[in-house]
C-alpha positions in Angstrom: 106.8 91.4 217.9 108.5 90.4 214.8 112.0 91.6 213.6 110.3 94.0 210.6 107.9 95.9 213.5 110.6 96.2 215.8 113.1 97.7 213.2 109.7 99.9 212.8 109.1 100.8 215.9 112.3 100.9 217.7 114.3 102.6 214.5 112.1 104.4 211.7 109.4 105.7 213.4 111.5 107.7 216.4 114.1 108.5 213.9 111.0 110.4 211.8 110.1 112.5 214.5 113.2 113.5 215.1 113.8 114.3 211.3 110.7 116.2 210.3 107.8 118.3 212.8 105.3 115.1 213.2 105.2 114.2 216.6 102.6 111.1 215.7 105.3 108.2 217.4 105.5 109.9 220.6 101.9 111.1 221.1 101.0 107.7 220.5 103.5 106.3 222.7 102.6 109.0 225.6 99.0 108.1 225.5 99.4 104.5 224.9 101.9 104.1 228.2 99.5 106.4 230.1 96.5 104.8 229.5 94.4 107.6 228.2 91.0 106.0 228.6 88.0 106.8 230.5 88.6 108.0 234.3 86.0 109.0 236.9 86.1 112.9 237.2 87.5 114.2 240.7 86.2 117.7 240.2 82.9 119.5 238.5 85.8 122.0 237.1 86.6 121.6 233.3 89.8 120.2 232.1 92.3 122.2 231.3 92.6 121.2 227.7 89.0 122.0 227.2 89.2 125.1 229.3 91.7 126.5 226.6 89.6 125.0 223.4 87.1 126.9 224.7 89.0 130.2 224.9 90.6 129.9 221.7 87.1 129.2 220.0 85.8 132.1 222.2 88.8 134.8 221.0 89.4 133.4 217.4 85.7 131.7 216.1 82.8 133.9 215.3 80.3 131.2 215.5 81.3 129.5 219.2 81.9 133.5 220.1 78.1 134.0 219.4 77.4 130.9 221.3 78.9 131.6 224.2 77.9 135.3 224.6 74.0 134.0 224.0 74.3 131.8 227.2 76.6 134.3 229.0 79.7 132.0 229.1 82.8 133.5 229.6 85.7 131.0 229.2 88.0 133.3 230.4 86.3 132.8 234.0 86.2 129.6 236.0 83.8 126.9 234.4 82.2 123.6 235.3 81.1 121.1 233.0 77.4 122.3 233.9 78.2 125.7 232.6 79.6 123.8 229.3 76.7 122.0 228.9 74.3 125.0 228.7 75.7 125.3 225.0 73.3 124.3 222.5 74.3 121.6 220.3 76.0 122.2 217.0 74.8 120.2 213.7 76.2 119.4 210.6 73.8 122.3 209.2 75.6 124.7 211.6 79.1 124.0 210.6 78.0 123.7 206.8 75.9 126.5 207.1 78.8 128.9 208.8 81.8 127.3 206.7 84.2 128.5 206.0 84.6 132.3 207.5 82.0 131.6 210.8 84.0 128.3 211.9 87.5 128.1 210.9 89.8 130.0 213.4 91.1 133.5 212.4 94.4 132.9 214.4 96.3 130.5 212.0 97.5 127.9 214.5 99.1 124.7 214.3 99.7 125.2 210.3 99.4 123.7 207.5 95.6 123.4 207.8 94.0 120.6 205.7 91.1 120.5 203.7 89.0 117.0 204.4 85.5 115.8 203.2 83.9 113.6 205.4 81.8 110.4 204.1 79.2 110.3 206.5 76.2 107.6 206.4 73.7 110.4 205.8 75.3 113.7 205.4 78.8 115.1 204.4 80.9 118.1 205.5 83.5 119.6 204.6 86.0 120.1 207.8 89.4 121.3 208.3 92.3 120.3 210.4 95.4 121.7 211.8 98.7 120.2 212.0 98.5 118.8 215.0 95.1 117.6 214.9 96.9 115.2 212.0 99.2 113.8 214.6 96.7 112.8 217.2 94.5 111.4 214.5 97.1 109.1 213.7 98.2 108.3 216.7 94.1 107.3 217.8 93.6 105.4 215.1 96.8 103.2 216.1 95.3 103.1 219.4 92.2 101.5 218.0 94.4 98.8 216.1 96.5 98.4 219.2 93.5 96.5 220.6 94.3 93.7 218.7 97.6 93.7 219.3 98.7 95.1 216.2 102.0 97.1 216.0 103.5 98.9 212.7 105.5 96.8 211.1 103.2 93.7 211.1 100.2 93.1 208.0 96.7 94.9 207.8 94.7 94.0 205.2 91.5 96.5 204.6 88.6 96.6 202.7 87.1 100.2 202.4 83.4 101.3 201.5 83.4 102.1 197.6 82.8 105.8 197.8 83.4 106.6 194.4 81.1 104.2 192.6 78.3 105.6 194.2 79.3 109.5 194.1 80.6 109.4 190.3 79.7 106.1 189.1 83.7 105.1 188.7 84.7 102.3 190.4 87.3 101.8 193.1 90.7 100.2 192.3 93.5 99.0 195.0 96.1 101.7 195.2 99.5 101.0 193.5 102.5 99.6 194.7 104.8 102.1 195.9 108.1 100.8 194.3 105.8 100.4 191.1 104.7 103.8 191.4 108.1 105.4 192.0 109.6 103.7 189.0 106.9 105.0 186.9 107.5 108.6 188.3 111.2 108.4 188.0 110.8 107.0 184.2 108.6 109.7 183.3 111.0 112.5 184.9 108.0 113.8 187.6 109.6 112.1 190.9 110.1 115.8 192.1 106.8 117.2 191.6 105.0 117.9 194.6 101.8 115.9 194.3 104.0 113.0 193.3 106.3 113.3 196.5 103.3 113.5 198.8 101.8 110.5 197.2 105.0 108.7 197.6 104.9 109.8 201.6 101.4 108.2 201.8 102.4 105.1 199.7 105.3 104.6 202.2 103.7 104.9 205.1 100.6 102.8 204.3 102.3 100.2 202.6 106.0 99.7 204.3 104.8 101.4 207.9 101.8 99.8 208.2 101.8 97.1 205.8 98.3 97.7 204.8 97.2 96.3 201.5 93.9 97.7 200.5 91.7 95.2 198.4 88.7 96.8 195.7 85.0 97.2 197.6 82.6 94.7 196.9 81.2 95.4 193.4 78.1 96.4 192.5 75.7 93.7 193.1 75.6 94.8 196.8 74.6 92.8 199.4 74.0 89.7 197.2 77.5 89.1 196.2 78.6 85.7 194.1 80.4 82.9 196.0 83.0 83.3 193.0 83.5 86.8 194.5 83.8 85.9 198.0 85.8 83.2 197.6 88.1 85.4 196.0 88.6 87.8 198.6 88.9 84.6 201.2 91.9 83.4 198.9 93.5 87.2 199.0 93.4 87.0 202.5 94.7 83.7 203.2 97.7 84.5 201.0 98.2 87.9 202.5 98.0 86.3 206.0 97.4 89.8 207.7 97.4 90.3 211.6 94.1 92.0 211.5 91.5 93.1 209.0 89.5 95.9 208.5 86.1 96.3 206.6 82.4 97.2 206.6 80.6 95.2 209.2 78.4 93.9 206.1 81.5 92.7 204.4 82.9 90.8 207.4 79.6 89.1 207.7 78.7 88.1 203.9 82.6 86.6 204.3 82.0 84.9 207.2 78.6 83.3 205.9 80.3 82.3 203.0 83.3 80.4 205.3 79.5 78.6 206.8 78.3 77.6 203.4 81.5 75.9 202.6 84.6 78.7 201.6 88.0 78.3 203.1 88.5 80.5 206.4 91.8 82.3 206.3 94.1 82.6 209.3 94.0 85.9 210.6 96.1 86.0 214.1 95.0 89.0 215.5 91.5 89.5 214.7 88.7 91.5 212.5 87.6 95.2 212.8 84.7 96.7 211.4 85.0 100.1 210.3 82.2 102.7 209.0 79.3 101.2 210.8 77.7 99.4 213.8 78.6 95.7 213.5 75.2 94.0 215.9 76.0 91.8 218.5 74.3 88.6 216.2 76.5 89.6 213.5 79.6 89.4 215.5 79.0 86.4 217.0 78.4 85.0 213.4 81.7 86.4 212.3 83.7 85.3 215.2 82.4 81.6 214.9 82.6 81.4 211.4 86.3 83.2 210.9 87.8 81.9 214.3 89.0 85.2 215.2 87.6 87.7 217.5 85.7 90.8 216.5 87.5 93.9 217.7 85.2 97.3 218.1 86.8 101.1 218.0 84.6 104.0 217.3 85.4 107.2 215.4 84.8 109.1 212.0 86.5 111.4 209.3 86.0 114.4 211.6 87.3 113.1 214.5 89.3 110.0 214.2 89.2 107.2 216.5 87.7 108.1 219.8 87.3 104.8 221.8 88.1 101.4 221.8 87.5 98.1 223.2 89.7 96.4 226.0 90.2 92.5 225.9 87.1 92.1 227.9 84.8 93.4 225.0 82.4 95.0 227.3 82.0 98.1 225.7 84.0 101.1 224.2 86.5 102.8 226.7 86.6 106.7 225.8 89.7 108.5 225.1 88.5 111.4 227.7 91.9 113.2 227.6 91.4 113.4 224.1 87.9 114.1 223.5 84.8 114.8 225.8 81.6 112.7 224.8 78.4 113.8 226.5 75.0 111.5 225.7 72.1 113.6 226.1 68.1 112.7 225.9 65.5 115.5 226.5 68.1 118.3 227.2 69.5 116.6 230.1 72.5 113.9 231.0 71.2 110.3 229.6 71.2 108.0 233.0 73.1 105.3 233.1 71.9 102.7 230.3 69.9 104.9 228.4 69.9 105.5 225.1 70.6 109.3 224.2 72.2 111.1 221.2 75.9 111.7 221.3 77.6 115.0 221.6 81.3 115.2 220.8 83.5 117.9 221.4 87.3 117.5 219.9 89.5 119.2 222.7 92.8 119.4 219.8 91.5 120.5 216.8 92.2 124.8 217.0 91.5 125.0 213.5 88.1 124.0 213.0 86.7 123.1 216.8 83.8 121.3 217.0 82.1 121.7 220.4 79.0 119.8 221.5 79.0 118.4 217.9 76.1 116.2 217.2 77.3 113.6 214.8 74.2 111.8 214.6 74.7 108.5 216.5 72.6 107.5 219.4 74.8 105.7 222.4 74.2 104.6 225.9 76.8 104.5 228.6 77.8 102.0 231.5 78.8 103.6 234.2 80.8 100.4 235.8 84.1 99.3 236.4 85.6 97.1 233.4 87.0 93.7 234.3 90.4 95.1 232.6 90.4 97.4 235.5 89.5 100.5 234.0 87.4 102.4 235.9 84.7 105.2 234.2 81.6 105.1 231.9 81.9 102.8 229.1 80.7 103.5 225.4 78.1 101.6 223.6 77.2 102.8 220.3 73.6 101.8 219.3 73.8 103.1 215.9 72.3 105.9 213.7 69.6 108.6 215.0 68.2 108.0 211.1 68.3 104.2 211.8 66.0 104.0 214.7 62.3 103.5 214.8 59.6 104.4 217.7 57.5 101.7 218.6 53.9 102.5 219.1 54.4 102.7 223.0 56.8 105.6 222.5 60.1 103.6 222.7 63.0 104.3 220.8 64.3 100.9 218.4 67.7 101.1 217.8 68.9 99.5 214.2 71.0 97.0 216.3 67.8 95.7 218.4 65.6 95.5 215.1 68.6 93.8 212.7 69.4 91.0 215.2 65.9 90.3 215.4 65.4 89.7 212.1 68.7 88.2 211.2 68.7 85.9 214.4 65.3 84.6 213.9 65.3 83.9 210.3 68.4 82.6 209.3 67.3 82.2 205.8 67.6 86.2 205.2 70.5 87.7 203.9 69.5 90.7 204.4 66.9 93.2 204.5 65.9 96.9 204.4 63.2 98.7 206.4 61.9 102.1 205.2 59.8 104.5 207.2 58.3 107.1 205.5 55.0 107.7 207.2 54.0 107.5 211.0 52.9 103.8 211.4 53.8 102.4 208.1 56.8 100.0 207.0 58.2 99.3 203.7 60.4 96.3 204.0 62.6 94.8 201.7 64.0 91.1 202.1 67.2 89.6 200.0 66.8 86.0 201.1 69.9 83.5 201.1 71.1 81.2 197.8 68.9 77.9 198.4 67.3 78.7 201.6 63.4 79.5 201.9 62.5 82.6 204.1 58.5 83.0 204.8 57.7 86.9 204.3 54.5 87.0 206.9 57.6 85.6 209.7 59.3 88.5 208.9 56.8 90.7 209.0 55.4 89.4 212.4 59.0 89.6 214.0 59.0 93.3 213.1 55.3 93.7 214.4 56.5 92.4 217.5 59.0 95.0 218.0 56.9 98.1 216.6 53.0 97.1 217.4 50.4 95.3 215.9 48.8 98.3 214.2 51.6 99.1 212.1 51.0 98.2 208.9 53.9 96.3 206.8 54.4 95.9 203.3 57.2 93.0 202.8 58.5 91.9 199.1 61.5 90.1 198.2 64.4 92.1 196.2 67.2 90.4 194.4 69.8 92.9 196.6 70.5 96.0 198.1 72.2 98.5 197.4 74.9 100.4 199.8 74.2 104.3 200.2 76.1 107.0 198.4 79.0 106.7 201.2 79.2 103.1 200.2 77.5 101.9 203.6 75.0 99.8 204.1 71.7 100.6 206.0 69.0 97.8 207.0 67.0 100.7 208.7 65.8 104.2 207.0 63.8 106.1 208.8 62.6 109.5 206.9 60.5 111.1 209.6 61.6 113.1 212.7 60.0 110.4 215.4 63.1 109.8 216.2 64.2 113.3 217.1 61.2 114.2 218.6 61.5 111.3 221.4 64.9 112.0 221.9 65.2 115.5 221.1 
């Protein structure tokens, strides 16, 4: 811990907790010190925090009360996890259709509340978080970063997806310097405006406490970035010397490829962290080899914040099970060890808008063995989005990480690709070659046919680039059929 970080962690943040309502720092310390990771259950009874949430939702949230009554669930009585699993999964459509009156608590606990728009890859929803949940969110986000040995006061660089450019057509720019922003507000006479004060607090936290430098998102060229643009990002990272870099997996992968092709390798002491979507094992190996640092995975979303993070062994994600109940289900039952299923999430600490057995749209698996770090309990492996899976001719699920790695690892001339399935047994594939590399489209088609089956019609063509989705994220596989849902139910 350097001197600046020590002053932040031992001086500023404890003082902020004493002087304000925020309990973010004590929460983080409590969670970190107690090591609240996955632990084996010693009883079939539900945790007290889940019982409290269900009772609150039954008493004050119309949607959840109707759900519980429909299956004869009374949270005021003693319940087991099997009782809770009788509740049907809650979908994004359920939350959207019943928003706001049906899904918001009629009791305004832990005020003030804040409206948040998720940046989901497929669908976006509006959600509400109470003040306590926001403290938990900030604490768990720091827990994810902590896996790189990061502490507040260390330098942190982020390259986020460009949501705005894909929704309103306006490119995203880096946020202003906190001191320049304050000086401008002072000279214009609006330094005490509520919006300016709020912005200043956010800028001060990000730039002075987290020392986060946010770079603009990659430009409109999509996956086919120019070498000069990638070199500029590498130079900015080298100049800032961050402890950790967080960016879209594809951004990190493209930077790594550029380093392998002769770009300057920046110094990153703590490592890099993918954000927003999955980094496949092959992409991870390329990034670690090219950038000379480790890739640290965590798992989170706008709805819930960080829910799980890797330890130094990197053998799967350790869920924060005292904060979230994570379930993996397949065909209406709990998935077996190593079996891919749908991920359901119950947030134990958002009382403004409870999420109970919420189907986030991701597929995952559990590995129930003791990690080499000594932590017991299940380890979580995220396999991708449900809509990014294919179903092979023999009926098995092909997750996006498996498809992506099969193509990229076997065909080094491929910069990126996109598989679209709109009809059964038909795939349309766009392939973007790496500059000055040869790619045989038939080889890519044969690679995919080996996965999905020989009877599938595969139409492959070259493309100049692949553009991001509305969320600013990139998808290598897009399934517009319901086949993955039918298999996993």
